[in-house]
Biopython code that builds the backbone (N, CA, C, O; Angstrom):
import numpy as np
from Bio.PDB.StructureBuilder import StructureBuilder

atoms = [
    (1, "MET", "N", (115.964, 104.253, 156.152)),
    (1, "MET", "CA", (115.493, 104.805, 154.898)),
    (1, "MET", "C", (114.340, 105.761, 155.181)),
    (1, "MET", "O", (113.460, 105.501, 156.002)),
    (2, "THR", "N", (114.385, 106.841, 154.487)),
    (2, "THR", "CA", (113.298, 107.797, 154.638)),
    (2, "THR", "C", (112.245, 107.545, 153.584)),
    (2, "THR", "O", (112.466, 106.792, 152.635)),
    (3, "ILE", "N", (111.123, 108.167, 153.751)),
    (3, "ILE", "CA", (110.020, 108.006, 152.794)),
    (3, "ILE", "C", (110.407, 108.568, 151.428)),
    (3, "ILE", "O", (110.038, 108.005, 150.398)),
    (4, "ALA", "N", (111.148, 109.675, 151.416)),
    (4, "ALA", "CA", (111.572, 110.280, 150.148)),
    (4, "ALA", "C", (112.485, 109.332, 149.378)),
    (4, "ALA", "O", (112.372, 109.212, 148.158)),
    (5, "CYS", "N", (113.387, 108.661, 150.086)),
    (5, "CYS", "CA", (114.301, 107.719, 149.444)),
    (5, "CYS", "C", (113.529, 106.518, 148.882)),
    (5, "CYS", "O", (113.813, 106.038, 147.784)),
    (6, "LEU", "N", (112.561, 106.052, 149.651)),
    (6, "LEU", "CA", (111.733, 104.928, 149.213)),
    (6, "LEU", "C", (110.917, 105.284, 147.974)),
    (6, "LEU", "O", (110.826, 104.484, 147.042)),
    (7, "LEU", "N", (110.327, 106.472, 147.957)),
    (7, "LEU", "CA", (109.553, 106.924, 146.794)),
    (7, "LEU", "C", (110.438, 107.078, 145.568)),
    (7, "LEU", "O", (110.018, 106.786, 144.448)),
    (8, "ARG", "N", (111.668, 107.540, 145.783)),
    (8, "ARG", "CA", (112.602, 107.694, 144.663)),
    (8, "ARG", "C", (112.916, 106.337, 144.050)),
    (8, "ARG", "O", (112.960, 106.209, 142.826)),
    (9, "ARG", "N", (113.135, 105.318, 144.884)),
    (9, "ARG", "CA", (113.426, 103.972, 144.372)),
    (9, "ARG", "C", (112.230, 103.390, 143.613)),
    (9, "ARG", "O", (112.396, 102.767, 142.564)),
    (10, "ILE", "N", (111.047, 103.596, 144.142)),
    (10, "ILE", "CA", (109.835, 103.108, 143.465)),
    (10, "ILE", "C", (109.668, 103.807, 142.119)),
    (10, "ILE", "O", (109.322, 103.170, 141.124)),
    (11, "THR", "N", (109.911, 105.108, 142.090)),
    (11, "THR", "CA", (109.787, 105.870, 140.855)),
    (11, "THR", "C", (110.814, 105.401, 139.828)),
    (11, "THR", "O", (110.493, 105.251, 138.650)),
    (12, "GLN", "N", (112.050, 105.170, 140.274)),
    (12, "GLN", "CA", (113.093, 104.698, 139.364)),
    (12, "GLN", "C", (112.756, 103.304, 138.833)),
    (12, "GLN", "O", (112.957, 103.022, 137.652)),
    (13, "SER", "N", (112.252, 102.450, 139.692)),
    (13, "SER", "CA", (111.877, 101.098, 139.259)),
    (13, "SER", "C", (110.724, 101.149, 138.264)),
    (13, "SER", "O", (110.731, 100.442, 137.256)),
    (14, "ALA", "N", (109.742, 101.981, 138.552)),
    (14, "ALA", "CA", (108.610, 102.114, 137.642)),
    (14, "ALA", "C", (109.072, 102.675, 136.299)),
    (14, "ALA", "O", (108.579, 102.262, 135.249)),
    (15, "PHE", "N", (110.014, 103.611, 136.331)),
    (15, "PHE", "CA", (110.542, 104.188, 135.093)),
    (15, "PHE", "C", (111.284, 103.125, 134.288)),
    (15, "PHE", "O", (111.153, 103.081, 133.064)),
    (16, "ARG", "N", (112.051, 102.279, 134.945)),
    (16, "ARG", "CA", (112.785, 101.209, 134.245)),
    (16, "ARG", "C", (111.809, 100.211, 133.610)),
    (16, "ARG", "O", (112.003, 99.775, 132.475)),
    (17, "VAL", "N", (110.773, 99.863, 134.349)),
    (17, "VAL", "CA", (109.767, 98.939, 133.814)),
    (17, "VAL", "C", (109.077, 99.565, 132.606)),
    (17, "VAL", "O", (108.832, 98.887, 131.608)),
    (18, "LEU", "N", (108.768, 100.840, 132.693)),
    (18, "LEU", "CA", (108.136, 101.541, 131.585)),
    (18, "LEU", "C", (109.032, 101.554, 130.352)),
    (18, "LEU", "O", (108.555, 101.349, 129.237)),
    (19, "ILE", "N", (110.322, 101.793, 130.545)),
    (19, "ILE", "CA", (111.267, 101.786, 129.421)),
    (19, "ILE", "C", (111.333, 100.392, 128.798)),
    (19, "ILE", "O", (111.301, 100.260, 127.575)),
    (20, "ILE", "N", (111.425, 99.368, 129.617)),
    (20, "ILE", "CA", (111.506, 97.998, 129.090)),
    (20, "ILE", "C", (110.238, 97.632, 128.322)),
    (20, "ILE", "O", (110.319, 97.047, 127.242)),
    (21, "LEU", "N", (109.084, 97.965, 128.861)),
    (21, "LEU", "CA", (107.821, 97.674, 128.165)),
    (21, "LEU", "C", (107.720, 98.459, 126.859)),
    (21, "LEU", "O", (107.211, 97.942, 125.864)),
    (22, "SER", "N", (108.194, 99.684, 126.856)),
    (22, "SER", "CA", (108.167, 100.495, 125.636)),
    (22, "SER", "C", (109.061, 99.889, 124.565)),
    (22, "SER", "O", (108.687, 99.842, 123.393)),
    (23, "LEU", "N", (110.233, 99.429, 124.962)),
    (23, "LEU", "CA", (111.138, 98.791, 123.997)),
    (23, "LEU", "C", (110.542, 97.497, 123.446)),
    (23, "LEU", "O", (110.667, 97.208, 122.256)),
    (24, "MET", "N", (109.901, 96.730, 124.306)),
    (24, "MET", "CA", (109.285, 95.482, 123.848)),
    (24, "MET", "C", (108.126, 95.764, 122.888)),
    (24, "MET", "O", (107.963, 95.069, 121.885)),
    (25, "ALA", "N", (107.334, 96.772, 123.196)),
    (25, "ALA", "CA", (106.194, 97.101, 122.340)),
    (25, "ALA", "C", (106.647, 97.666, 121.001)),
    (25, "ALA", "O", (106.024, 97.408, 119.970)),
    (26, "SER", "N", (107.717, 98.428, 121.016)),
    (26, "SER", "CA", (108.181, 99.042, 119.764)),
    (26, "SER", "C", (108.888, 98.045, 118.863)),
    (26, "SER", "O", (109.006, 98.277, 117.660)),
    (27, "SER", "N", (109.366, 96.927, 119.430)),
    (27, "SER", "CA", (110.030, 95.931, 118.593)),
    (27, "SER", "C", (109.023, 95.253, 117.677)),
    (27, "SER", "O", (109.362, 94.843, 116.567)),
    (28, "GLY", "N", (107.779, 95.137, 118.143)),
    (28, "GLY", "CA", (106.700, 94.618, 117.301)),
    (28, "GLY", "C", (106.911, 93.171, 116.911)),
    (28, "GLY", "O", (107.761, 92.469, 117.459)),
    (29, "CYS", "N", (106.115, 92.751, 115.952)),
    (29, "CYS", "CA", (106.227, 91.397, 115.437)),
    (29, "CYS", "C", (105.734, 91.407, 114.000)),
    (29, "CYS", "O", (105.171, 92.396, 113.530)),
    (30, "GLY", "N", (105.948, 90.311, 113.318)),
    (30, "GLY", "CA", (105.456, 90.206, 111.946)),
    (30, "GLY", "C", (106.538, 90.498, 110.929)),
    (30, "GLY", "O", (107.728, 90.332, 111.197)),
    (31, "GLN", "N", (106.111, 90.930, 109.770)),
    (31, "GLN", "CA", (107.022, 91.155, 108.655)),
    (31, "GLN", "C", (107.912, 92.354, 108.925)),
    (31, "GLN", "O", (107.442, 93.411, 109.347)),
    (32, "LYS", "N", (109.171, 92.183, 108.684)),
    (32, "LYS", "CA", (110.132, 93.271, 108.865)),
    (32, "LYS", "C", (110.383, 93.935, 107.513)),
    (32, "LYS", "O", (110.165, 93.324, 106.466)),
    (33, "GLY", "N", (110.826, 95.142, 107.537)),
    (33, "GLY", "CA", (111.153, 95.859, 106.312)),
    (33, "GLY", "C", (110.140, 96.944, 106.031)),
    (33, "GLY", "O", (109.242, 97.215, 106.828)),
    (34, "ALA", "N", (110.308, 97.551, 104.885)),
    (34, "ALA", "CA", (109.451, 98.666, 104.503)),
    (34, "ALA", "C", (108.020, 98.186, 104.253)),
    (34, "ALA", "O", (107.798, 97.089, 103.739)),
    (35, "LEU", "N", (107.069, 99.019, 104.624)),
    (35, "LEU", "CA", (105.676, 98.705, 104.362)),
    (35, "LEU", "C", (105.323, 99.145, 102.948)),
    (35, "LEU", "O", (105.819, 100.168, 102.477)),
    (36, "TYR", "N", (104.478, 98.390, 102.270)),
    (36, "TYR", "CA", (104.068, 98.730, 100.916)),
    (36, "TYR", "C", (102.664, 98.221, 100.676)),
    (36, "TYR", "O", (102.190, 97.315, 101.362)),
    (37, "LEU", "N", (102.009, 98.808, 99.700)),
    (37, "LEU", "CA", (100.696, 98.347, 99.270)),
    (37, "LEU", "C", (100.896, 97.402, 98.092)),
    (37, "LEU", "O", (101.642, 97.728, 97.168)),
    (38, "PRO", "N", (100.253, 96.245, 98.102)),
    (38, "PRO", "CA", (100.407, 95.327, 96.971)),
    (38, "PRO", "C", (99.802, 95.916, 95.710)),
    (38, "PRO", "O", (98.800, 96.630, 95.752)),
    (39, "GLU", "N", (100.432, 95.603, 94.596)),
    (39, "GLU", "CA", (99.930, 96.106, 93.314)),
    (39, "GLU", "C", (98.629, 95.392, 92.962)),
    (39, "GLU", "O", (98.475, 94.195, 93.204)),
    (40, "GLU", "N", (97.703, 96.145, 92.389)),
    (40, "GLU", "CA", (96.434, 95.548, 91.972)),
    (40, "GLU", "C", (96.645, 94.800, 90.661)),
    (40, "GLU", "O", (97.263, 95.317, 89.730)),
    (41, "LYS", "N", (96.134, 93.597, 90.602)),
    (41, "LYS", "CA", (96.248, 92.800, 89.386)),
    (41, "LYS", "C", (95.009, 93.039, 88.533)),
    (41, "LYS", "O", (93.882, 92.982, 89.025)),
    (42, "ALA", "N", (95.231, 93.305, 87.260)),
    (42, "ALA", "CA", (94.112, 93.525, 86.351)),
    (42, "ALA", "C", (93.425, 92.201, 86.067)),
    (42, "ALA", "O", (94.086, 91.191, 85.827)),
    (43, "GLN", "N", (92.108, 92.207, 86.093)),
    (43, "GLN", "CA", (91.368, 90.999, 85.790)),
    (43, "GLN", "C", (91.296, 90.840, 84.273)),
    (43, "GLN", "O", (91.027, 91.808, 83.562)),
    (44, "PRO", "N", (91.532, 89.636, 83.778)),
    (44, "PRO", "CA", (91.494, 89.430, 82.331)),
    (44, "PRO", "C", (90.075, 89.603, 81.788)),
    (44, "PRO", "O", (89.097, 89.200, 82.418)),
    (45, "THR", "N", (89.993, 90.198, 80.632)),
    (45, "THR", "CA", (88.694, 90.376, 79.982)),
    (45, "THR", "C", (88.589, 89.403, 78.815)),
    (45, "THR", "O", (89.590, 89.070, 78.180)),
    (46, "LEU", "N", (87.382, 88.957, 78.543)),
    (46, "LEU", "CA", (87.153, 88.019, 77.452)),
    (46, "LEU", "C", (86.911, 88.780, 76.158)),
    (46, "LEU", "O", (86.199, 89.784, 76.133)),
    (47, "SER", "N", (87.511, 88.286, 75.094)),
    (47, "SER", "CA", (87.238, 88.894, 73.795)),
    (47, "SER", "C", (85.864, 88.436, 73.318)),
    (47, "SER", "O", (85.261, 87.552, 73.927)),
    (48, "SER", "N", (85.368, 89.025, 72.243)),
    (48, "SER", "CA", (84.028, 88.686, 71.767)),
    (48, "SER", "C", (83.950, 87.233, 71.301)),
    (48, "SER", "O", (82.908, 86.598, 71.462)),
    (49, "THR", "N", (85.024, 86.692, 70.728)),
    (49, "THR", "CA", (84.985, 85.290, 70.288)),
    (49, "THR", "C", (84.980, 84.353, 71.492)),
    (49, "THR", "O", (84.310, 83.321, 71.465)),
    (50, "GLU", "N", (85.717, 84.698, 72.546)),
    (50, "GLU", "CA", (85.710, 83.858, 73.740)),
    (50, "GLU", "C", (84.357, 83.914, 74.438)),
    (50, "GLU", "O", (83.909, 82.909, 74.991)),
    (51, "GLN", "N", (83.701, 85.066, 74.421)),
    (51, "GLN", "CA", (82.386, 85.181, 75.029)),
    (51, "GLN", "C", (81.377, 84.340, 74.273)),
    (51, "GLN", "O", (80.514, 83.705, 74.879)),
    (52, "ASN", "N", (81.479, 84.333, 72.958)),
    (52, "ASN", "CA", (80.551, 83.540, 72.144)),
    (52, "ASN", "C", (80.769, 82.047, 72.377)),
    (52, "ASN", "O", (79.819, 81.266, 72.329)),
    (53, "GLN", "N", (81.993, 81.658, 72.624)),
    (53, "GLN", "CA", (82.270, 80.244, 72.862)),
    (53, "GLN", "C", (81.738, 79.812, 74.227)),
    (53, "GLN", "O", (81.349, 78.657, 74.403)),
    (54, "ASN", "N", (81.718, 80.718, 75.178)),
    (54, "ASN", "CA", (81.288, 80.375, 76.533)),
    (54, "ASN", "C", (79.784, 80.435, 76.722)),
    (54, "ASN", "O", (79.264, 79.829, 77.659)),
    (55, "THR", "N", (79.070, 81.145, 75.864)),
    (55, "THR", "CA", (77.623, 81.232, 76.010)),
    (55, "THR", "C", (76.970, 80.128, 75.187)),
    (55, "THR", "O", (77.377, 79.886, 74.050)),
    (56, "PRO", "N", (75.968, 79.457, 75.739)),
    (56, "PRO", "CA", (75.298, 78.383, 74.989)),
    (56, "PRO", "C", (74.444, 78.955, 73.855)),
    (56, "PRO", "O", (73.897, 80.053, 73.952)),
    (57, "ASP", "N", (74.352, 78.189, 72.801)),
    (57, "ASP", "CA", (73.525, 78.602, 71.667)),
    (57, "ASP", "C", (72.051, 78.453, 72.013)),
    (57, "ASP", "O", (71.692, 77.779, 72.979)),
    (58, "LYS", "N", (71.210, 79.085, 71.221)),
    (58, "LYS", "CA", (69.773, 78.986, 71.440)),
    (58, "LYS", "C", (69.289, 77.562, 71.198)),
    (58, "LYS", "O", (68.308, 77.121, 71.797)),
    (59, "LYS", "N", (69.974, 76.856, 70.327)),
    (59, "LYS", "CA", (69.586, 75.483, 70.042)),
    (59, "LYS", "C", (69.761, 74.612, 71.282)),
    (59, "LYS", "O", (68.967, 73.704, 71.530)),
    (60, "ASP", "N", (70.794, 74.892, 72.049)),
    (60, "ASP", "CA", (71.050, 74.100, 73.250)),
    (60, "ASP", "C", (69.994, 74.344, 74.315)),
    (60, "ASP", "O", (69.766, 73.471, 75.152)),
    (61, "LYS", "N", (69.337, 75.511, 74.313)),
    (61, "LYS", "CA", (68.368, 75.847, 75.328)),
    (61, "LYS", "C", (67.024, 75.170, 75.106)),
    (61, "LYS", "O", (66.246, 74.992, 76.043)),
    (62, "GLN", "N", (66.751, 74.788, 73.839)),
    (62, "GLN", "CA", (65.480, 74.176, 73.543)),
    (62, "GLN", "C", (65.468, 72.719, 74.033)),
    (62, "GLN", "O", (66.454, 72.000, 73.869)),
    (63, "PRO", "N", (64.356, 72.291, 74.629)),
    (63, "PRO", "CA", (64.290, 70.908, 75.092)),
    (63, "PRO", "C", (64.238, 69.938, 73.918)),
    (63, "PRO", "O", (63.633, 70.222, 72.884)),
    (64, "LYS", "N", (64.866, 68.818, 74.093)),
    (64, "LYS", "CA", (64.891, 67.795, 73.035)),
    (64, "LYS", "C", (63.693, 66.864, 73.256)),
    (64, "LYS", "O", (63.379, 66.466, 74.378)),
    (65, "ASN", "N", (63.038, 66.536, 72.132)),
    (65, "ASN", "CA", (61.869, 65.635, 72.184)),
    (65, "ASN", "C", (62.238, 64.238, 71.803)),
    (65, "ASN", "O", (61.382, 63.354, 71.792)),
]
sb = StructureBuilder()
sb.init_structure("model")
sb.init_model(0)
sb.init_chain("A")
sb.init_seg("    ")
for serial, (resi, resn, name, xyz) in enumerate(atoms, 1):
    if name == "N":
        sb.init_residue(resn, " ", resi, " ")
    sb.init_atom(name, np.array(xyz, "f"), 0.0, 1.0, " ", f" {name:<3s}", serial, name[0])
structure = sb.get_structure()
């Protein structure tokens, strides 16, 4: 075997390893399918009557004797 033949085999082997690693890396992992952004959910707002029910009255804030 000559040096040129040996270098050619090493180059071919390195190229095959590179192709295999590229295929493995491109296969990836995780969720398959199309990528998407999740829809934002609107936070519920309280109506004025619900806010009044949730806030304590001034009478409740005064200390009892």
